[in-house]
C-alpha positions as CSV (number, residue, x, y, z in Angstrom):
1,M,-71.4,-6.6,-15.6
2,R,-70.8,-7.6,-12.2
3,S,-72.1,-11.1,-13.2
4,V,-69.4,-11.0,-15.8
5,I,-67.2,-10.3,-12.9
6,A,-68.1,-13.0,-11.1
7,I,-68.1,-15.1,-14.0
8,G,-64.8,-14.5,-14.4
9,L,-63.7,-15.0,-11.2
10,S,-65.0,-18.3,-10.7
11,V,-63.3,-19.4,-13.9
12,L,-59.6,-17.6,-12.5
13,S,-60.7,-19.6,-9.3
14,A,-60.7,-22.8,-10.3
15,C,-57.3,-22.5,-12.3
16,S,-55.1,-20.6,-10.3
17,A,-51.9,-22.0,-8.9
18,G,-52.4,-24.8,-6.2
19,D,-50.9,-22.4,-3.8
20,Q,-53.6,-19.5,-3.7
21,T,-55.7,-20.2,-1.8
22,E,-58.1,-16.4,-2.2
23,P,-60.1,-15.7,-4.7
24,L,-58.5,-12.9,-7.0
25,R,-59.7,-9.2,-6.0
26,V,-61.2,-7.4,-8.1
27,P,-59.9,-3.7,-8.6
28,Q,-62.9,-1.0,-8.8
29,A,-60.4,-0.3,-12.2
30,A,-61.9,-3.2,-14.3
31,T,-63.6,-2.4,-17.3
32,G,-66.0,-6.0,-16.9
33,A,-63.7,-7.1,-20.4
34,F,-60.7,-10.3,-20.1
35,N,-57.4,-9.8,-21.2
36,A,-55.9,-12.8,-22.8
37,Q,-54.5,-14.7,-19.6
38,G,-58.1,-14.3,-17.5
39,L,-56.7,-10.9,-16.0
40,P,-60.3,-9.2,-16.1
41,L,-58.7,-5.7,-18.0
42,L,-58.0,-2.5,-16.0
43,R,-58.1,1.5,-16.4
44,N,-56.0,3.5,-14.8
45,P,-59.0,6.2,-12.8
46,L,-56.0,8.6,-12.2
47,P,-55.3,12.0,-14.1
48,D,-51.7,12.1,-15.3
49,D,-51.3,15.7,-13.7
50,E,-48.6,16.8,-11.2
51,P,-50.6,15.9,-8.2
52,T,-51.2,12.7,-9.2
53,R,-47.3,12.2,-10.7
54,A,-45.7,13.4,-6.7
55,A,-48.8,11.5,-4.5
56,G,-46.7,8.4,-7.2
57,A,-43.3,9.5,-6.2
58,Q,-44.3,9.5,-2.3
59,V,-45.7,5.8,-2.5
60,Y,-42.0,4.9,-4.0
61,A,-40.1,6.8,-1.4
62,S,-42.3,5.6,0.9
63,Y,-41.9,1.8,0.6
64,S,-38.4,1.5,-0.2
65,C,-38.6,0.6,-3.6
66,A,-35.8,2.4,-4.3
67,A,-33.4,-0.3,-3.1
68,C,-34.1,-2.6,-5.9
69,H,-35.0,-0.2,-8.8
70,G,-32.6,2.9,-8.0
71,E,-33.3,6.4,-6.6
72,R,-33.7,7.7,-10.3
73,L,-35.7,4.2,-11.0
74,E,-32.4,2.9,-13.0
75,G,-32.1,-0.5,-12.0
76,G,-29.5,-1.9,-9.1
77,L,-30.7,-5.5,-7.6
78,G,-34.1,-4.6,-10.0
79,P,-34.2,-3.9,-13.5
80,S,-34.6,0.1,-14.2
81,L,-38.0,1.3,-14.9
82,V,-37.1,3.7,-17.2
83,N,-35.6,2.3,-19.9
84,T,-37.3,0.9,-22.7
85,I,-37.7,-2.4,-21.4
86,W,-41.2,-4.0,-20.2
87,V,-40.1,-7.1,-19.1
88,Y,-44.2,-8.8,-18.6
89,G,-45.8,-5.6,-20.7
90,S,-46.7,-2.0,-20.4
91,D,-50.3,-2.3,-20.2
92,D,-52.3,-1.0,-17.0
93,T,-53.9,-4.5,-16.5
94,T,-49.9,-5.6,-16.4
95,L,-48.9,-3.6,-14.6
96,F,-51.4,-3.1,-11.7
97,F,-51.6,-7.3,-11.0
98,L,-47.5,-7.0,-11.3
99,I,-47.3,-4.7,-8.5
100,R,-50.1,-6.0,-6.5
101,D,-49.8,-9.5,-7.2
102,G,-45.5,-9.9,-7.5
103,S,-44.1,-11.6,-11.0
104,K,-45.2,-15.1,-9.5
105,A,-48.9,-14.6,-9.6
106,L,-48.5,-12.9,-13.1
107,R,-46.6,-16.1,-14.6
108,A,-49.6,-18.1,-12.8
109,H,-52.1,-16.6,-14.7
110,G,-49.7,-17.3,-18.6
111,Y,-47.7,-14.5,-18.4
112,H,-44.3,-14.8,-19.9
113,R,-41.3,-12.6,-19.9
114,L,-41.7,-10.2,-23.3
115,G,-38.0,-8.5,-22.4
116,H,-35.0,-9.1,-20.6
117,E,-33.4,-7.5,-18.3
118,P,-30.4,-8.7,-16.0
119,Q,-31.5,-8.8,-13.0
120,P,-33.3,-12.7,-12.4
121,G,-35.0,-11.6,-9.6
122,E,-38.7,-12.1,-8.6
123,M,-41.0,-8.3,-8.3
124,S,-42.2,-8.9,-4.6
125,P,-46.2,-8.0,-4.0
126,F,-47.6,-5.2,-2.1
127,A,-51.1,-6.3,-1.9
128,S,-50.4,-5.8,1.9
129,L,-49.0,-2.6,1.8
130,L,-50.3,-0.9,-1.1
131,R,-54.0,0.3,-1.4
132,E,-55.7,0.2,-4.7
133,Q,-55.5,4.3,-5.3
134,Q,-52.0,4.3,-3.8
135,I,-50.8,1.4,-7.0
136,W,-52.5,4.1,-9.7
137,E,-50.9,6.9,-8.3
138,F,-47.4,5.3,-8.8
139,I,-48.2,4.2,-11.8
140,V,-48.7,7.8,-13.1
141,Y,-45.7,8.0,-11.6
142,L,-43.8,5.6,-13.4
143,R,-45.1,6.2,-16.8
144,A,-44.0,9.9,-16.4
145,Q,-40.5,8.9,-14.9
146,A,-40.2,6.6,-18.1
147,R,-41.3,9.4,-20.8
148,T,-38.8,11.8,-19.4
149,A,-35.9,9.3,-19.7
150,D,-35.6,9.3,-23.4
C-alpha cells in the first residue's frame, strides 16, 4: 500500500499547481485508493460519539472558526456549515483537504464548486494550526451539527 501512495504522490507532485513546492502530505487515514481528482481517499478514523463531537466543538471554538462561519455554524463572512449546500462535496476526503489545505488547493487539484453560497470567499488552509486528529474531530462535530439543523 505504501508503494501505491508513493506513486500517487509522485504523480500529484508533478501535476500540482506552480506555487506548491512541498509534496502532498498523505494523512494517516488514507485508504490506499485515490479519488477522481487524484487525492488519497480518506476515511475518518474517529467514532461519531459525544467525546469526539465535544472535541470537535472545542476545535471550532479555539480557532476562531465562528468569525467566518457564525457562532452556530449558520454562516456570516463564510458559508453556513449546517445547511444542505456542500460547496465542494461532503465526503471525508473533500472535507479533510478543504480544512487542511484550503479551497484554492482543492481547485488546484481539479475540484469545482458544486454548490453556491452568497459568500464568494476562500477557505483558508489550517494545516499549520490543526493536527490531523483535530480536523477529524471537527468533521465529526460538523456532521452532527448538520444533522441536527434539519
